[in-house]
N, C-alpha and C positions, 0 to 999 in steps of 0.2 A: 165620843166626847162631847158632851153638851158644851154650847159653847160658852163664853160669859158676859157678864153683864155688869154694865155701868152705875153705878151711884143712881144714875137718873133712868134707868130701865123705867119704871113703874109711872112716868111723868109721860113715856113715850106712848107707854100704852095709854095714858088717857087723853091724851091728845093722837091717838091714831095716826101714830108712825107708819111708814112700812118697812120693816126690816129687815136687814140681808148681814150675813157675816163676814165679815170685814177682820180678819187676822183673829180669827179662831172669837171676836165676838159679836154680842145681837147690838147691832150697830141703826140707828134710824139711818136709812136711803133719802126719804124725805114725809113731810108731813101733808103737803098739798100738793103743787106740783112743779116737776124740776123750773118751770119759766117762773111762777110767780116766787119762789125762792130765790133766784136766777135775781130778778127786779127789784126783794126786798131789801138784799142782798145790798145789792149797786146803789138803791138812793137810800138805802138806809144805814139798818145792820141786818146780820142772822148770826144764831147762835149756834156751833158746831162742836159736839162734843168731841173732843180728843183723849179721852179715856187712855184706850191704847195707847195712849204716845206717855207714858209715865214718867218718872225718874229714878234713876238710880244715884244714891245717895256717896259719895266718898266725904271722908271724915278718919282725921288724925292729924298729927306732929307732921306728916311727911304726906299728904294729901296733895298739894299743888307738886310735887314734888314726882309722885308716882304717875300727875298728868303730864306731867311734862314730858315724861320718858314713856310716857300712851299713845300722845297724839301726838300733828306733824306741825301745830303751830303750837306758838308761844303764851302762854299761859300769865308768864312777866306780866304781856301789855292789858293784863285787865285789873282792873282796883276790887275793893268789895261790890258788888250789886251790880256789875257787870256782867256779859256776857260774849261768848267767843265760840265762833261756826268753827270745827274743826272738823278732821279725817282723824281715825283711829287706825294704825297700821300694826301687823303682824313682825316678827324678828328680819322676813325675809322683805317686807315692805308690800307686802300683800293686803288689798284694802281689807279692816274687819266691819268697818261701819263709819258714816259722818254721822254727825251727832251737835248737838247744842250744849256748851258749857256752861254754867253758871256761877259764878264765884260767892259764896254768901261771906265767906270769910278765908284768911292764909289755911284755915285749917278743916274746910268745908265747901266741899263744892258741891253741884247735883249736874247730872248728864240727860239729858233724854234723845236716847238714843233712837234708833229707827227700829217701829215697835217688832215688825220682824227679824231682828239682829241681839235684841236684847239678849239673851241667853250666851249669843257669843261674846258680846261687851261684857258681863257678867263676870263670864269664862277666863279670858283676859286678861281685865281688870285686876280680878280674885289670882291668879296666878301671878303675875306684876307687886302683888301688893304683900306678896311675900316677904320681896328684900325692902317694904318698907315698915315707918310706924305710920299704916293707915289700912283703912279697910271701905270694905265695898257692903254697902245693902241696896238690895232691891226692892224697892217700894212701889212697884207699878202696879200690885196687883189691888192695893189699898190708898190708892192717889185717882184721885178725880181732877182734870181738868177740862176746861172748856177754855171755845177760844171767840171772842166777839168781831167779825170783821165787817166792816163797809164804814163808810165816810158819816156816820152818826155814832161810830163803835164807843166811841172814849167818853161823849156826854151820856149814852146810855149806860156805862158800863161805872161811868163819874155817880154815878146817884144811888149805887147797891157799894159802892166801896172809898175807904176810904185813899 
């Protein structure tokens, strides 16, 4: 099966990235040297493609109730626009994944699962969702994420976003 590509793939090629397989994605390992990129990130900022860490949308009148049943952490602790880290376990208490939960509103959440566990998380939530007025949409393939990291990350990103 061919590797998947992020929305930034053409830029990787343009900038001469060394590409590797990362969980089925054609991902840049480095553009210059590991040492140069390490120091650039420590001193200013580095930009990382985390496309493979896509999101799952959980929507519906009982979206919160669905996630309360599926996750071990208490979602009522967070308000709109807040984030919670949690684990998702099966009915026997076995670990399915650890993930980040973003509360957009009471009827809309999105999750960022571990890339290699997306299918397991979707299957588990879809099974549970049958008991709730909520539905699960896997938007991983159509979502692009970047992570700007380093001491000057906020200043750099702030010039490009509101």
